[in-house]
N, C-alpha and C positions, 0 to 999 in steps of 0.2 A: 150625563143626563141627555144630551142630543147625539145618538149614534147614528151618523150620516148613514152608514151603510143600511142602517133600517128604514131609510125613506126611499131605497132605490131597490130594484129587481132586475133580474137579466133582460126581461122584456121591454124595459124602459132605457135601455141602451141603444142609441142609434148610431152605427157607422154610415155617414151620409156623404153623398156625392154633391150635395148642393154647394153651389160657389157664391150664393149670395145671403144674406143676413136674413132677409124677408122668406127666402125659399126655406131656410133652415129653420127659422121660427115656426113657420107654417107645418113643417114636417114634424117637428116635436108636440106642438099642440095636437096635431091630429094622433100622433102615436098616444099621446096621453088619454085622449078620448077613446081609442081603439081598446086600450089597456083598463078602461073603466075606472079611470083617476079622476076624470070630470065628466058631467052630464051635460053641460051647455057647451057644445063646441064653439059655436059662434061668439057666445059672451066672453068665453075664456081667451078666444083669438083675440077680441077686441081689447081685452083687459091687457094682454101681452103687448099689444101693437101701441095701444095709448100709453103704457108704462114707457116704452121705448122711445117714444115721442118726446117725453119730459126730458129726459136725459139718457145718454146711452147705458146700457148695463155692462159694458165692456169695462171690467175693472183695472185691466193690465195684467201682465204677464201671460196674455194668450187666454184669458179667461174672460167668460160674460156670465152673468147670472141674471138673466130675465125672469120675471116673478109677477105673480098675481095671486091676491087673496079674492075670494067670492063666497057670498053665500051658495050653500048647495054643494060645496067641497067639504066631505066628512073629515078627512085627514090630510094632513102634508105630504107631500110626495116630491120626487126630484125625478125629472127625466132627463138624460144625458144625451149630448149631441158630441159626435167626434168626428168632425169634417174630414174629408180625404185630404183637402188642402186647406191651409189657414183660410179664414174668411174675412174679409174688411168689415169692421164693427164700429168705427168712430169711437174706439177705446179711449181712455184718459191717458194711455201712453202711445197712442197712434199705431200700435202694433195690431195686426190681424189676429183672429181668434181661432184657437185649436181645440178649446174645452168651452163647452155650453152647458151650464146646468141652469135647467129651467125648474124653478119652484113654484108649487102651486099649493095652495091651502085654504081653510077658513077664514072668512073675513073677521071674524072676531077674536082671533088669537095673536095679536101682533107681539106678544113676548115671546111665544114658541118661535114665530117666524124670525125673529131677530136672533134667538138663540141657534138654530138651525144656519141661518145666513153667515153669523159669525163663525161657527165651526166650521161650516163648508169652505169659508174663505180661507181660515187658517191651515186647513188640511190642503188646500189646493196651491197655498204659496209656496210648499215644501217643493224644491226643485227636484229631488228624486223622486216624489211621488208623480210629479207631472210626466217626468221622463218615463217612468214605468207605465203610465197610463196612455202614452203615445206608442210604446212598444206591445202594449197588451194584445193578446190574439184573441181574446174572448171577453163576453161582457162580465163574467165572474171574475176575472183577473183585475178589470176596473174597479169592481165593488170593492174587492179586497184592499185596493189602496186606501178606503176610507174607514176600515175597522180600527178602533182605537187600540193603540199599542200599550196604553198605560194601564 
């Protein structure tokens, strides 16, 4: 039902030189805006920052999943950040982050959001998949890691 690769596109994958969480989050927000995924740049930026202040979105295993749902966003999307070097994120396992999956979507579709989040986390916890993403030489190779094999 929630095919993760359908929420990504090659223009929404960012190989980043950012070395700080705040820089990387800003880069992903701006990329989401540039790609037409969001209309309210500052509103989305604030929602992402506010969510991160509540508790870190670093879920462990080198993965962070910042997210925001706002009115004015028509469909869910995932913007991916792959930093050149792991970034400190205050993750639950105290490990730096190598994969950032920023989820944005409509404010009124909580069940869809939870379905996307759970499938994304399930896919990302696969060690072989994470390793393949780290060695991927193109955005298309990254996206292929999220194509359902079942």
